[in-house]
C-alpha positions as protocol buffer text, in pm:
chain_id: "A"
residue {
  index: 1
  type: ASP
  ca { x: 14407 y: -2205 z: -9184 }
}
residue {
  index: 2
  type: PHE
  ca { x: 14583 y: -2442 z: -8940 }
}
residue {
  index: 3
  type: CYS
  ca { x: 14444 y: -2250 z: -8642 }
}
residue {
  index: 4
  type: LEU
  ca { x: 14091 y: -2260 z: -8783 }
}
residue {
  index: 5
  type: SER
  ca { x: 14095 y: -2636 z: -8842 }
}
residue {
  index: 6
  type: ARG
  ca { x: 14253 y: -2696 z: -8503 }
}
residue {
  index: 7
  type: GLY
  ca { x: 13988 y: -2481 z: -8335 }
}
residue {
  index: 8
  type: LEU
  ca { x: 13705 y: -2675 z: -8501 }
}
residue {
  index: 9
  type: GLY
  ca { x: 13865 y: -3003 z: -8399 }
}
residue {
  index: 10
  type: ASP
  ca { x: 13866 y: -2889 z: -8038 }
}
residue {
  index: 11
  type: VAL
  ca { x: 13500 y: -2793 z: -8062 }
}
residue {
  index: 12
  type: TYR
  ca { x: 13410 y: -3135 z: -8205 }
}
residue {
  index: 13
  type: LYS
  ca { x: 13608 y: -3309 z: -7932 }
}
residue {
  index: 14
  type: ARG
  ca { x: 13430 y: -3110 z: -7661 }
}
residue {
  index: 15
  type: GLN
  ca { x: 13090 y: -3187 z: -7817 }
}
residue {
  index: 16
  type: ALA
  ca { x: 13172 y: -3558 z: -7833 }
}
residue {
  index: 17
  type: LEU
  ca { x: 13292 y: -3557 z: -7474 }
}
residue {
  index: 18
  type: TYR
  ca { x: 12975 y: -3380 z: -7360 }
}
residue {
  index: 19
  type: ARG
  ca { x: 12753 y: -3630 z: -7545 }
}
residue {
  index: 20
  type: ALA
  ca { x: 12947 y: -3922 z: -7398 }
}
residue {
  index: 21
  type: THR
  ca { x: 12927 y: -3798 z: -7038 }
}
residue {
  index: 22
  type: HIS
  ca { x: 12572 y: -3658 z: -7025 }
}
residue {
  index: 23
  type: THR
  ca { x: 12277 y: -3892 z: -7051 }
}
residue {
  index: 24
  type: ASN
  ca { x: 11957 y: -3755 z: -7190 }
}
residue {
  index: 25
  type: ASP
  ca { x: 11682 y: -3845 z: -6945 }
}
residue {
  index: 26
  type: LYS
  ca { x: 11404 y: -3767 z: -7191 }
}
residue {
  index: 27
  type: PHE
  ca { x: 11479 y: -4097 z: -7368 }
}
residue {
  index: 28
  type: VAL
  ca { x: 11404 y: -4310 z: -7061 }
}
residue {
  index: 29
  type: GLU
  ca { x: 11064 y: -4473 z: -7088 }
}
residue {
  index: 30
  type: THR
  ca { x: 10845 y: -4526 z: -6785 }
}
residue {
  index: 31
  type: SER
  ca { x: 10648 y: -4833 z: -6888 }
}
residue {
  index: 32
  type: SER
  ca { x: 10806 y: -5161 z: -6791 }
}
residue {
  index: 33
  type: LEU
  ca { x: 10828 y: -5505 z: -6941 }
}
residue {
  index: 34
  type: GLN
  ca { x: 10854 y: -5843 z: -6775 }
}
residue {
  index: 35
  type: LEU
  ca { x: 11097 y: -6103 z: -6901 }
}
residue {
  index: 36
  type: ASN
  ca { x: 11039 y: -6469 z: -6826 }
}
residue {
  index: 37
  type: THR
  ca { x: 11386 y: -6622 z: -6849 }
}
residue {
  index: 38
  type: ARG
  ca { x: 11265 y: -6980 z: -6834 }
}
residue {
  index: 39
  type: PHE
  ca { x: 11048 y: -6955 z: -7145 }
}
residue {
  index: 40
  type: ARG
  ca { x: 11223 y: -6656 z: -7313 }
}
residue {
  index: 41
  type: VAL
  ca { x: 10898 y: -6460 z: -7323 }
}
residue {
  index: 42
  type: MET
  ca { x: 10858 y: -6085 z: -7283 }
}
residue {
  index: 43
  type: ARG
  ca { x: 10530 y: -5943 z: -7153 }
}
residue {
  index: 44
  type: GLY
  ca { x: 10400 y: -5590 z: -7148 }
}
residue {
  index: 45
  type: ASN
  ca { x: 10068 y: -5416 z: -7111 }
}
residue {
  index: 46
  type: LEU
  ca { x: 9988 y: -5466 z: -7482 }
}
residue {
  index: 47
  type: SER
  ca { x: 10109 y: -5815 z: -7571 }
}
residue {
  index: 48
  type: GLU
  ca { x: 10338 y: -6108 z: -7508 }
}
residue {
  index: 49
  type: GLN
  ca { x: 10627 y: -6187 z: -7741 }
}
residue {
  index: 50
  type: ALA
  ca { x: 10848 y: -6495 z: -7767 }
}
residue {
  index: 51
  type: LEU
  ca { x: 11216 y: -6406 z: -7806 }
}
residue {
  index: 52
  type: SER
  ca { x: 11466 y: -6584 z: -8025 }
}
residue {
  index: 53
  type: ARG
  ca { x: 11786 y: -6706 z: -7863 }
}
residue {
  index: 54
  type: SER
  ca { x: 11987 y: -6410 z: -7995 }
}
residue {
  index: 55
  type: GLU
  ca { x: 11720 y: -6156 z: -7888 }
}
residue {
  index: 56
  type: PHE
  ca { x: 11712 y: -6308 z: -7542 }
}
residue {
  index: 57
  type: LEU
  ca { x: 12093 y: -6304 z: -7512 }
}
residue {
  index: 58
  type: LEU
  ca { x: 12105 y: -5941 z: -7624 }
}
residue {
  index: 59
  type: LEU
  ca { x: 11838 y: -5831 z: -7380 }
}
residue {
  index: 60
  type: MET
  ca { x: 12004 y: -6012 z: -7089 }
}
residue {
  index: 61
  type: ALA
  ca { x: 12339 y: -5856 z: -7180 }
}
residue {
  index: 62
  type: PHE
  ca { x: 12183 y: -5508 z: -7181 }
}
residue {
  index: 63
  type: LEU
  ca { x: 12025 y: -5572 z: -6841 }
}
residue {
  index: 64
  type: GLN
  ca { x: 12353 y: -5694 z: -6691 }
}
residue {
  index: 65
  type: SER
  ca { x: 12575 y: -5424 z: -6839 }
}
residue {
  index: 66
  type: ASP
  ca { x: 12678 y: -5097 z: -6682 }
}
residue {
  index: 67
  type: GLN
  ca { x: 12415 y: -4829 z: -6759 }
}
residue {
  index: 68
  type: GLN
  ca { x: 12231 y: -5086 z: -6975 }
}
residue {
  index: 69
  type: GLN
  ca { x: 12468 y: -5000 z: -7258 }
}
residue {
  index: 70
  type: LEU
  ca { x: 12665 y: -5224 z: -7495 }
}
residue {
  index: 71
  type: GLU
  ca { x: 12935 y: -5133 z: -7742 }
}
residue {
  index: 72
  type: LEU
  ca { x: 12934 y: -5304 z: -8081 }
}
residue {
  index: 73
  type: TRP
  ca { x: 13221 y: -5537 z: -7994 }
}
residue {
  index: 74
  type: GLU
  ca { x: 13031 y: -5647 z: -7682 }
}
residue {
  index: 75
  type: ILE
  ca { x: 12723 y: -5724 z: -7889 }
}
residue {
  index: 76
  type: TYR
  ca { x: 12930 y: -5937 z: -8126 }
}
residue {
  index: 77
  type: GLU
  ca { x: 13079 y: -6115 z: -7825 }
}
residue {
  index: 78
  type: VAL
  ca { x: 12734 y: -6183 z: -7673 }
}
residue {
  index: 79
  type: LEU
  ca { x: 12613 y: -6328 z: -8003 }
}
residue {
  index: 80
  type: GLU
  ca { x: 12936 y: -6530 z: -8037 }
}
residue {
  index: 81
  type: LYS
  ca { x: 12998 y: -6385 z: -8383 }
}
residue {
  index: 82
  type: ASN
  ca { x: 13248 y: -6155 z: -8548 }
}
residue {
  index: 83
  type: GLU
  ca { x: 13199 y: -5888 z: -8813 }
}
residue {
  index: 84
  type: ASP
  ca { x: 13273 y: -6139 z: -9091 }
}
residue {
  index: 85
  type: GLN
  ca { x: 13009 y: -6383 z: -8969 }
}
residue {
  index: 86
  type: LEU
  ca { x: 12752 y: -6113 z: -8891 }
}
residue {
  index: 87
  type: PRO
  ca { x: 12778 y: -5796 z: -9103 }
}
residue {
  index: 88
  type: LYS
  ca { x: 12673 y: -5470 z: -8941 }
}
residue {
  index: 89
  type: GLN
  ca { x: 12349 y: -5464 z: -9143 }
}
residue {
  index: 90
  type: ALA
  ca { x: 12252 y: -5807 z: -9008 }
}
residue {
  index: 91
  type: LEU
  ca { x: 12336 y: -5692 z: -8656 }
}
residue {
  index: 92
  type: GLU
  ca { x: 12117 y: -5384 z: -8703 }
}
residue {
  index: 93
  type: ALA
  ca { x: 11836 y: -5612 z: -8826 }
}
residue {
  index: 94
  type: GLN
  ca { x: 11857 y: -5815 z: -8503 }
}
residue {
  index: 95
  type: ILE
  ca { x: 11845 y: -5495 z: -8296 }
}
residue {
  index: 96
  type: TYR
  ca { x: 11548 y: -5380 z: -8505 }
}
residue {
  index: 97
  type: ARG
  ca { x: 11356 y: -5705 z: -8441 }
}
residue {
  index: 98
  type: LEU
  ca { x: 11421 y: -5686 z: -8065 }
}
residue {
  index: 99
  type: ARG
  ca { x: 11318 y: -5319 z: -8061 }
}
residue {
  index: 100
  type: LYS
  ca { x: 10997 y: -5400 z: -8252 }
}
residue {
  index: 101
  type: LYS
  ca { x: 10901 y: -5679 z: -8011 }
}
residue {
  index: 102
  type: MET
  ca { x: 10960 y: -5450 z: -7714 }
}
residue {
  index: 103
  type: ARG
  ca { x: 10742 y: -5179 z: -7871 }
}
residue {
  index: 104
  type: ASP
  ca { x: 10471 y: -5433 z: -7955 }
}
residue {
  index: 105
  type: CYS
  ca { x: 10464 y: -5528 z: -7587 }
}
residue {
  index: 106
  type: GLY
  ca { x: 10402 y: -5164 z: -7500 }
}
residue {
  index: 107
  type: ALA
  ca { x: 10744 y: -5037 z: -7397 }
}
residue {
  index: 108
  type: GLY
  ca { x: 10709 y: -4706 z: -7581 }
}
residue {
  index: 109
  type: LYS
  ca { x: 10883 y: -4555 z: -7878 }
}
residue {
  index: 110
  type: GLN
  ca { x: 11245 y: -4520 z: -7763 }
}
residue {
  index: 111
  type: VAL
  ca { x: 11344 y: -4859 z: -7617 }
}
residue {
  index: 112
  type: LEU
  ca { x: 11688 y: -4918 z: -7769 }
}
residue {
  index: 113
  type: ARG
  ca { x: 11881 y: -4603 z: -7851 }
}
residue {
  index: 114
  type: ALA
  ca { x: 12168 y: -4612 z: -8096 }
}
residue {
  index: 115
  type: ASN
  ca { x: 12483 y: -4443 z: -7967 }
}
residue {
  index: 116
  type: ARG
  ca { x: 12654 y: -4323 z: -8282 }
}
residue {
  index: 117
  type: LEU
  ca { x: 12965 y: -4527 z: -8368 }
}
residue {
  index: 118
  type: GLN
  ca { x: 12960 y: -4693 z: -8026 }
}
residue {
  index: 119
  type: GLY
  ca { x: 12668 y: -4928 z: -7976 }
}
residue {
  index: 120
  type: TYR
  ca { x: 12322 y: -4929 z: -7822 }
}
residue {
  index: 121
  type: GLN
  ca { x: 12157 y: -4847 z: -7490 }
}
residue {
  index: 122
  type: LEU
  ca { x: 11845 y: -4999 z: -7337 }
}
residue {
  index: 123
  type: CYS
  ca { x: 11610 y: -4715 z: -7239 }
}
residue {
  index: 124
  type: CYS
  ca { x: 11319 y: -4888 z: -7067 }
}
residue {
  index: 125
  type: ALA
  ca { x: 11261 y: -5085 z: -6750 }
}
residue {
  index: 126
  type: VAL
  ca { x: 11258 y: -5464 z: -6775 }
}
residue {
  index: 127
  type: LYS
  ca { x: 11172 y: -5682 z: -6476 }
}
residue {
  index: 128
  type: ILE
  ca { x: 11308 y: -6035 z: -6474 }
}
residue {
  index: 129
  type: ASP
  ca { x: 11076 y: -6317 z: -6359 }
}
């Protein structure tokens, strides 16, 4: 019994390591957005969307981060909040609103990918004006 549970644990660890070290290129979108930093406006081939302060800060943090990826603690830091001030559901709602605006601009379906228990990754090109 101990050997069986230990063997499964090793399999799960290897799977988690593989997922963490291999990016899935099929999620990367080809259409690009333009971000006007002066007016906090995002433009795409379908529309133009004004960004709230928190949406703008999140998007800029994704663009400046390594591999356009942020862990949850980094997102809280960017928004200058902690988990007590901003519950995870409220954080997910902010991500949802940013994702929706990006899609409405024409960025495609998979623009912000959730990395299970870690954070989120920006999966589309954004040019800064």
